[in-house]
DOTI-321083 format. One record per atom (N, C-alpha, C): x, y, z. Coordinates in steps of 0.05 Angstrom, whole numbers, plus 5000, padded with zeros to 4 digits. Example, Ala and Ser with C-alpha at 12.3 -4.5 7.8 and 13.67 -1.06 7.14 Angstrom:
<nudos>
526448865156 524649105156 526449345156 525749555142 527349795143 525850015157 
</nudos>
This chain:
<nudos>
930990496761 930990646735 933790746729 935490576722 938290646716 938890656687 936790646670 937290656641 938190936633 940090936615 941091186603 941191156573 941191366559 941191376530 938491276519 938291026510 935790936498 934390726515 934190786541 932690616559 929690636553 928090456565 925290446559 923790706564 924290846587 922791096590 923191296567 925691326559 926391516538 925091426512 925391176504 924191076479 921191096479 919991026502 916991036503 915991316501 917391506514 916591786512 916991886483 918991776469 919291846441 916791766425 915791526431 913291436417 910991616424 910891706449 908691876457 908892146444 911292246440 911692496426 910792476397 911292246384 910392206357 907392226355 906092136376 903092146377 901992426381 903892546400 902692776410 902292996388 901592786373 901392926354 899892966350 847194256538 845094466540 846494736539 845894936538 846995196537 848895236561 847895166585 849595216609 851995036607 851694796596 853994616593 855994736575 855194866553 856994986535 858695206548 857395356566 858795566580 860895446599 860195236613 862095096631 864394986615 863794876592 865894756575 867894976567 866895206559 868695416550 870495506572 869395536596 870995616619 873095406627 872195156628 874094936635 876294906615 875594906590 877594876569 879495106568 878395356571 880095586570 882095586592 881295506616 883195496639 885395296633 884695066623 886794866616 888694966595 887495086573 889195176551 891095396560 890095576577 891795796587 894095696604 893495496621 895595386638 897595226621 896595076602 898394926584 900195106568 899095316557 900695496540 902795646557 901995726582 903795866600 906195686607 905595436613 907795256620 909595206596 908495156572 910095116548 911895356544 910895596546 912495836542 914795856562 914195786587 916195806608 918395596604 917595356597 919495146593 921395206569 920195316548 921895386525 923895606532 922895806547 924596026555 926795936574 925995786595 927895696615 929795486604 928695306587 930395106575 932595226558 931995446545 934095586529 936295696546 935695746572 937695836591 938995616606 938195366600 939395136614 938295086641 935995206648 934895166675 931895116673 930994896684 928094826683 926794876709 924194956709 922795006734 922294736749 922294746775 921894506791 918994456796 918294236810 915494166814 913994366831 915394526847 913994726863 913494996849 914495016824 914095266809 911095316805 910095556809 907295616806 906095546779 907695586758 906695526731 906395226727 908295076738 908194786736 905694686752 905394786776 903194706793 900494776781 900395016769 897795096756 897094906733 899094836717 898494656695 897594386705 898994276725 898294016735 895494016747 894694236761 891994256772 889894266749 890394426729 888494446707 888394186691 890594056687 890693796673 889093586689 889393586715 887793396732 884893446729 883993696729 881193766725 880193676698 881893726677 881093646650 880893336648 882693196660 882592906660 879992806671 878992936692 876592846706 874092926691 874193146675 871693256663 871493216633 873693156620 873693126591 871692906582 869892976564 867892786555 865292806571 865192986590 862693036605 861493306596 859093376605 857993636597 859693876605 861293836626 863094056634 865294106614 865993906599 868193936579 867693736556 865693796540 864793606520 866793566498 866593336485 868293256463 866793306437 868093436418 866893506392 868693416369 869093156368 870593026347 873193176340 873593246315 876093366307 876593646319 874493796325 874894066335 876394066361 875393916381 876693916407 879193746407 879293546390 881693386387 884093556379 883693726359 885793906349 886394116370 884394216384 884794426404 886294336429 885794086437 886693996463 888893786463 888593576446 889993336451 892993346445 893793456422 896493446414 898293666424 897093866437 898694106443 900094106470 900093866483 901993836506 904693736497 904993666471 907493566461 909793756466 909494026462 911794206468 912694186497 910894136516 911694106544 913393856547 912493636537 913993386539 916693416525 916693536502 919193566487 921193746502 920193956515 921894136529 923294006553 921793836568 922993696590 925193496580 924493346560 926293136550 928793256538 928593486525 930893606511 932193836526 931593876551 932794096567 935794086566 936994306557 939894336556 941294196533 939694056516 940993896495 942394066475 941294296468 942594476448 945394566457 945894586483 948494676493 950394436497 949494196495 951193966500 952593876475 954993746478 956293626455 954493426441 954593406415 952793236401 952892946410 955292856417 955692576424 954292506451 953792706467 952592646494 949592726495 948392806473 945692906474 943692686480 943992446469 942092236474 942192156504 944692146515 944992076543 943592286560 943892546553 942692756568 939592736567 938492666544 935592636542 934592406560 936192196562 935491976580 935492066609 937492226617 937592326644 935292516650 934692686630 932392876633 929792716638 929392506622 926992356625 926692246653 928792146665 928692046692 928392266712 929892486708 929792706728 927092836729 925792866706 923293016704 920892836701 921092586708 918892396703 916292486717 916492586742 913992666755 912692906741 914293076729 913193296714 912393226686 913493006675 912792916649 910092766649 909492626671 907092456671 904492616667 904092846680 901592986675 900993046646 902893166630 902293216602 902092956586 903692766592 903592506577 900892366582 900092356607 897592226613 895192376602 895292646604 893092796592 892892756562 895092766548 894992736519 893892466512 894692256526 893691986520 890691966526 889892056549 886992046556 885292216537 886392446530 884892616511 884492476484 886492346474 886192196449 884191976453 884391816474 882691586478 879691676479 879191896493 876491986497 875292086470 877092196453 876092306427 875692096405 876891866408 876991676385 874191586376 872391526395 869791436387 868291656372 868591906382 867292136370 868292176342 870992156339 872192196312 871291976294 871191726304 870391496287 867591536276 865791626293 862991676285 862791906266 864492106268 864292336251 865392286223 866892066219 868192016193 865991906174 865992026150 864191936129 865491746110 863891616094 864991436073 866891586055 866191836049 867891996032 870592066046 870392116072 872892166087 874791916085 873591686088 875291446087 876691416060 875391506039 876591496012 878591716007 878091956017 879692186009 881692276031 881192186056 882892286078 884192046093 884691836078 885691596091 888391636104 890191796092 892791836104 892591986131 890892196132 890592346156 889292186178 887292026171 885991856190 887891636200 889491536182 891591336190 893491456210 894191706207 895991836227 894691856254 892091906255 890691916281 890791636294 890191426278 890291156289 893091086298 895091146282 897791076289 898791226314 897891486315 898591636339 897391526364 894891436363 893591316386 894991056393 895790896373 897190646379 899890706392 901290906382 903890976395 903491056424 901391196430 900891276458 900391026475 898590856467 897990616483 900490436486 901890396464 904290236464 906490356482 906790626480 908790756495 908290746525 905690776533 904990756561 905490476572 904790276556 905289996565 908289956569 909890056551 912790016553 913990156577 912890386584 914090536606 913490426633 911290266635 910390166661 912489996675 913989836659 915989666671 918289816685 918590066679 920790226691 919790416712 917190396719 916090566740 915290396764 914990526787 913990386810 912190566826 910990456846 909390616865 907190776851 906891026859 904791196850 904991256820 907391276810 907791316781 906591086765 907190846773 906190616759 903190596761 902090656785 899190636789 897790826770 898791076767 897491266750 897291166721 899491056711 899490956683 897690716680 897890526698 896290286696 893290346699 892590536717 889790606720 888690736695 890290916683 889391046659 888990836636 890790656633 890590456612 888190266617 887690206642 885390036649 882790166642 882690436646 880290586639 879990636609 882190676595 882090766567 882790566546 883590326553 884390126533 882090076513 879690046522 877490006504 876890246486 877290486496 876890726480 878990736458 881490676465 883590666445 882990466423 882290226432 882089996414 879890026393 878090206396 875890246376 877090286348 879390426347 880590486321 882890296313 883690116331 885989946325 885189706307 886989636290 886689396273 886989146291 886188916280 886488666294 889388616301 891188676283 893988626288 895088816310 894189056311 894989246332 893989146359 891489056359 890388956385 891988716394 892588536377 894088296384 896888376396 898188566383 900788646393 900588766421 898488926426 898189056452 897288846474 895688646466 894988436485 897488286493 899188216474 901688076481 903488246499 903688506494 905188686510 903988696538 901388706540 900088706566 900588456582 900588226569 901287976583 904087986594 905988096579 908688126590 908788316613 907288536611 907088736632 905988606658 903888456655 902488336678 904388166695 906088016681 907987836695 909787986714 910388236708 912288386725 910888566745 908288566746 906788736765 906488596792 906188746814 905488626839 902688506838 902188316855 899688166854 897188346854 897388566871 894988726874 894488906849 896388916830 895989076806 895288906782 895288646784 894888476761 891988486751 890088546769 887388576760 886988806741 888589016744 888489246725 889589156698 891688996699 892788896673 890688726659 889088576674 886988416662 884888596649 884288826662 882389016651 883489136625 886089196625 887289306601 887089106578 887788856583 887688656562 884788626552 882888616570 880088586562 879188826545 880089066552 879389296536 880389276508 882789196504 883889156477 882488936462 881688726476 880488496462 877488536456 876088676473 873188676472 871988936460 873589136455 872489386444 871189336416 869089476410 867889456383 869889566363 869589466339 871389546317 869989766300 871090006302 869890236288 870790246259 870090476246 870790506218 873890516213 875290656231 878190676228 879590406234 878290236250 879289976256 879689806230 877889836211 877889666187 879189806163 880490036167 881790176145 883889996132 
</nudos>
């Protein structure tokens, strides 16, 4: 990963930032969601404050570790009775609000740097903080994917007529996330790559519910290129990703 300035990790994360854009079950959901939101907001506040001072917390920082633990729990429970999905309500509450965390890592120290070197610095930040960037990036993508079927079902014929621009932004944001993750895989290895590939293999079909035929075709072609560069034992996951994009049902937003 020797890319600097506008290498694939930096560009792909830019796409992701554009995106990031029974009774007992209800009680569990409130507690689980509240814990995640509190940890997310605490980390965002710390990163903004520390970034302004030119110093970012490391992976062992308690606030970083707390967010990563809560994000892991949310990844495992989102869409279950412990953390149910409620179309636009939970989408707005949960999915896009990790963007300040991603942005803070990528732009750390940029305000103090000469303008000519800022893009290079963002590229270095992306590589330096990649392990800390992946939890919010992966959560945001998974959160979107899990919500899309619920959002698609909640959309009325009137919504399609009167809210087409807003719904188009949701679809384009989801496409940017899937596309950005596929692009970043080629510059990752080991555990980092496995996390991204496993998420895409699980969520490709959820994403594709809202994608147009042209978007699906583009992502299938990108997956084929990705597969060629993967080790043999990971190519089966690439096949799952491709199948998810190809075989997902076409929802209302798919045909907008």
